[in-house]
C-alpha positions as CSV (number, residue, x, y, z in Angstrom):
1,M,128.3,95.0,58.8
2,L,131.2,96.5,61.3
3,E,128.2,97.2,63.7
4,E,126.9,93.5,63.4
5,A,130.5,92.3,63.1
6,V,131.5,93.8,66.2
7,K,128.4,92.8,68.2
8,L,129.0,88.8,67.2
9,G,132.4,90.0,69.2
10,F,134.9,89.9,66.1
11,D,137.7,92.0,66.2
12,A,136.1,94.4,63.5
13,W,137.8,97.3,62.3
14,G,136.2,99.9,59.4
15,V,138.2,102.2,57.1
16,E,135.6,105.4,55.8
17,P,136.6,108.7,53.6
18,S,134.3,110.6,54.9
19,H,134.5,112.3,58.4
20,W,130.9,112.7,58.9
21,L,130.4,108.7,58.8
22,C,133.4,108.2,60.8
23,D,131.9,110.1,63.7
24,Q,128.6,108.4,63.3
25,A,130.3,105.1,63.6
26,R,132.0,106.5,66.8
27,Q,128.7,107.9,68.3
28,R,127.8,104.1,68.0
29,G,130.8,102.7,69.9
30,L,132.5,101.1,66.5
31,R,136.3,101.3,65.8
32,I,136.5,103.1,62.2
33,L,139.6,104.7,61.2
34,Q,139.3,107.9,58.5
35,G,140.9,107.4,55.3
36,T,140.9,104.1,52.2
37,F,142.3,101.1,52.3
38,P,145.1,100.0,52.4
39,H,145.6,102.1,55.7
40,K,148.8,103.3,57.5
41,E,147.2,102.0,60.8
42,I,146.1,98.7,60.1
43,S,148.9,95.6,59.0
44,G,148.3,92.2,58.9
45,Q,145.8,89.6,58.2
46,F,142.5,89.7,57.7
47,D,139.6,86.7,57.9
48,V,136.6,88.9,56.4
49,I,136.9,92.3,54.2
50,T,134.2,93.7,52.5
51,L,133.3,96.2,49.9
52,V,130.1,97.5,50.2
53,D,129.5,100.1,47.2
54,V,133.2,100.8,47.3
55,L,134.9,99.8,44.2
56,E,132.2,102.1,41.8
57,H,134.3,105.5,43.7
58,V,137.7,103.7,43.1
59,T,140.1,105.2,40.3
60,D,142.3,102.0,40.8
61,P,139.6,99.6,41.8
62,I,142.8,96.3,40.5
63,G,144.9,97.6,42.6
64,L,142.4,98.3,45.5
65,L,141.6,94.8,45.1
66,R,144.7,93.4,44.7
67,S,145.3,95.1,48.4
68,I,142.9,93.2,49.3
69,S,144.2,89.6,47.8
70,D,147.2,90.7,49.7
71,A,145.3,91.7,53.4
72,L,143.5,88.3,53.3
73,S,144.3,85.6,55.3
74,P,145.0,82.3,53.5
75,D,141.3,81.1,54.0
76,G,140.0,84.5,54.2
77,I,137.1,86.0,52.3
78,G,135.7,89.0,50.8
79,F,132.8,90.5,49.9
80,V,132.4,93.0,47.7
81,V,129.0,94.7,46.5
82,T,128.6,97.0,43.4
83,P,126.0,98.5,40.9
84,D,125.3,96.5,38.4
85,I,125.2,98.4,35.1
86,S,123.7,95.4,32.8
87,S,121.3,95.2,35.4
88,L,117.4,95.6,33.8
89,A,117.1,99.4,35.9
90,A,120.5,100.5,34.0
91,R,119.4,99.0,30.6
92,V,115.5,100.5,30.7
93,L,116.3,103.8,32.4
94,R,119.6,104.4,30.7
95,W,120.8,107.7,31.8
96,K,118.6,108.2,34.6
97,W,119.4,105.5,36.6
98,W,119.9,105.7,39.8
99,H,123.3,104.8,40.2
100,F,124.5,107.3,37.9
101,R,126.1,109.6,39.8
102,V,129.1,111.9,39.8
103,A,130.7,110.3,42.8
104,H,130.9,106.8,40.3
105,V,133.8,106.9,38.6
106,G,133.5,103.0,37.6
107,Y,130.7,100.4,36.9
108,F,130.7,97.3,36.9
109,N,128.9,93.8,35.5
110,K,129.9,90.5,36.2
111,R,131.9,89.4,33.8
112,I,134.3,92.9,34.7
113,L,133.8,92.1,37.8
114,S,135.3,88.5,36.9
115,L,137.9,89.7,35.1
116,G,139.0,92.2,37.9
117,L,139.3,89.4,40.8
118,D,140.8,87.7,38.0
119,K,143.6,90.2,38.0
120,A,144.0,91.0,41.5
121,S,144.4,87.0,41.8
122,L,140.9,86.5,43.0
123,E,138.4,84.1,42.5
124,A,134.8,84.4,43.0
125,L,133.7,81.7,45.1
126,E,129.4,82.9,44.7
127,W,127.4,85.7,42.7
128,G,124.3,87.1,43.7
129,R,122.1,90.1,44.0
130,P,121.7,91.8,47.5
131,G,118.7,93.5,48.6
132,W,118.6,96.5,50.7
133,Y,116.1,98.1,53.6
134,F,114.8,101.4,53.0
135,S,112.3,103.7,54.9
136,A,109.0,104.2,53.1
137,D,109.3,108.0,53.2
138,Y,112.8,108.1,50.8
139,L,111.7,105.1,48.4
140,V,108.3,107.6,48.0
141,D,110.3,110.3,47.4
142,R,112.8,109.0,44.6
143,L,109.5,107.4,43.2
144,N,108.4,111.0,43.0
145,R,111.6,111.6,41.1
146,Y,110.3,109.6,38.5
147,L,106.3,110.4,38.1
148,P,104.7,112.7,36.3
149,K,103.3,115.8,39.0
150,F,99.6,114.0,38.7
151,L,100.6,110.8,39.6
152,R,102.9,111.9,42.7
153,V,102.3,109.9,45.8
154,P,101.7,112.4,48.8
155,S,104.6,112.0,51.7
156,L,103.0,110.4,54.8
157,A,104.4,110.8,58.2
158,V,103.4,106.8,58.8
159,F,105.9,106.4,56.0
160,E,108.9,107.4,58.3
161,K,108.1,104.9,60.6
162,L,107.5,101.9,58.0
163,T,111.3,99.9,56.6
164,V,110.6,98.3,53.3
165,P,112.7,95.5,52.1
166,L,113.5,95.6,48.4
167,N,116.0,94.1,45.4
168,L,115.2,95.6,42.5
169,R,118.5,92.9,41.1
170,D,120.4,96.2,40.1
171,S,123.4,95.4,42.5
172,L,125.4,92.2,42.2
173,Y,127.8,90.8,44.9
174,A,130.6,88.6,44.9
175,I,132.3,86.5,47.9
176,F,135.7,85.9,46.9
177,R,139.5,84.0,48.1
178,R,142.6,84.4,47.0
179,K,143.7,81.4,44.3
180,G,145.4,79.0,44.8
C-alpha cells in the first residue's frame, strides 16, 4: 500500500518493526521508519492510516487503536485488516488454521474488532473480506502441508511465474473514522 500511495504522489510514510522489511522498503525508495506506531519521528495528523496484518501482533490493540484515533485528521479514515477467528476456515481447520502462529498474540472477529474500535472512539464505515495475491509455487507448498503424501502436488518451475488471486474469506477488514 505504501508503494502505491507514493506512486500516486501522496506524502506517505511507513512504520515497520522488522529491520529486514525496512531495508527492503528503502531499496524500493520508500520512506519507512523502523519501529512501531506511534513513532517518535512522526507527529501530526494523517488523512489515512492503515494496519494490514498488524493488530493480531499487538499486546495492547485498544491502545494502538486509540493512538490511531488521536493521529487521524478530522476527516481521516483508517483501514485495518486482520485474520478472522470466526471464519469458516478457522472453524473447520481449528488448530491447523494457518493464522494460528506464535507471533499472533490476539485474534479478532467482526464483533470483537467492532468493540475494540468503539473503545478507541472509532466507528466502522465498511466491513469486508480482503483478497490476496500469491505465487502458485507458494500455494502449492502450503497446500501440500495439508495433503497426505500420495496426494501432494509436484512443484513446477512455471508455478514461480504464475500469480493467483485468492480470497479464502478468512480475514476481515474495516474502514473506520473517528466518532463524532
